[in-house]
C-alpha positions as CSV (number, residue, x, y, z in Angstrom):
1,M,7.7,-27.0,6.7
2,Q,7.8,-26.3,10.6
3,K,5.4,-24.0,12.8
4,I,7.2,-21.6,14.8
5,E,6.7,-19.2,17.5
6,V,7.5,-15.8,15.8
7,I,7.6,-12.0,17.2
8,A,6.4,-9.5,14.7
9,V,5.2,-6.4,14.4
10,F,3.4,-3.7,11.6
11,D,5.5,-0.8,10.4
12,T,4.1,2.6,10.0
13,C,2.7,2.1,6.1
14,G,0.9,-1.8,7.9
15,E,3.6,-3.9,6.7
16,L,4.1,-7.2,9.3
17,Q,7.7,-6.8,9.7
18,P,9.4,-10.6,11.5
19,L,11.8,-9.5,14.6
20,R,12.3,-13.0,16.2
21,F,11.4,-16.7,16.1
22,R,11.8,-19.7,18.3
23,F,11.9,-23.3,17.2
24,Q,12.6,-27.1,18.0
25,G,15.3,-28.6,16.7
26,E,16.2,-32.1,15.6
27,D,17.5,-32.2,18.8
28,H,14.6,-31.6,20.4
29,Q,16.3,-28.2,22.0
30,L,14.6,-25.1,21.3
31,Y,16.2,-22.3,19.8
32,R,15.5,-18.5,19.4
33,V,16.6,-16.2,16.7
34,N,16.6,-13.0,16.0
35,I,16.3,-11.4,12.4
36,D,18.5,-9.4,11.5
37,K,16.9,-8.2,8.0
38,V,14.0,-9.4,5.6
39,L,15.9,-10.0,2.5
40,S,12.6,-9.5,0.6
41,V,8.6,-10.6,0.8
42,R,6.6,-11.9,-1.6
43,K,3.5,-12.4,-1.7
44,V,1.3,-16.1,-3.0
45,S,-1.2,-17.8,-3.0
46,Y,-1.8,-21.8,-3.2
47,V,-5.6,-23.0,-3.7
48,G,-7.1,-19.8,-2.5
49,M,-4.8,-19.2,0.6
50,E,-2.9,-15.9,0.8
51,S,0.7,-16.4,2.0
52,M,3.4,-14.3,2.5
53,I,6.6,-15.9,2.5
54,Y,9.5,-13.9,3.5
55,L,13.2,-14.4,2.9
56,C,15.5,-13.6,6.3
57,R,18.9,-13.1,7.5
58,A,20.0,-13.9,10.7
59,Q,23.6,-14.5,12.5
60,M,23.4,-18.0,14.4
61,E,26.1,-19.1,16.2
62,Q,28.7,-17.1,14.6
63,R,27.3,-18.2,11.2
64,E,25.4,-15.7,9.0
65,R,22.0,-18.0,7.6
66,V,19.6,-16.8,5.1
67,F,16.2,-18.7,5.3
68,E,12.0,-18.5,4.6
69,L,9.5,-17.4,6.6
70,K,5.6,-18.1,5.4
71,Y,3.0,-16.4,6.9
72,T,-0.3,-17.5,5.9
73,I,-2.8,-14.8,6.5
74,R,-6.4,-16.7,7.1
75,S,-4.6,-18.8,10.0
76,H,-1.9,-16.6,11.0
77,D,0.1,-19.6,11.1
78,W,3.6,-18.7,10.9
79,E,6.3,-21.9,9.3
80,L,10.1,-22.0,8.8
81,V,10.2,-23.2,5.1
82,R,13.1,-23.8,4.3
83,W,17.5,-23.0,5.1
84,V,18.9,-21.0,1.8
85,Y,22.3,-21.6,3.8
């Protein structure tokens, strides 16, 4: 998992929605990803730490990418969990 910077908003129901994020690639360059759609959200708890897992879709380098982002509620940290495809 890699810590990332995220821009997110709260919708009218108070739900957190990520809009875009920035991460450092293996080549040490910064990449910005605009999230096209949040496909699903699930709440998880691991050792008492509550988190939200967002399955998202975005276009990167003319390819559709699906990935998971994790938001840890207590520490307000965002992480890129994995690239699904």
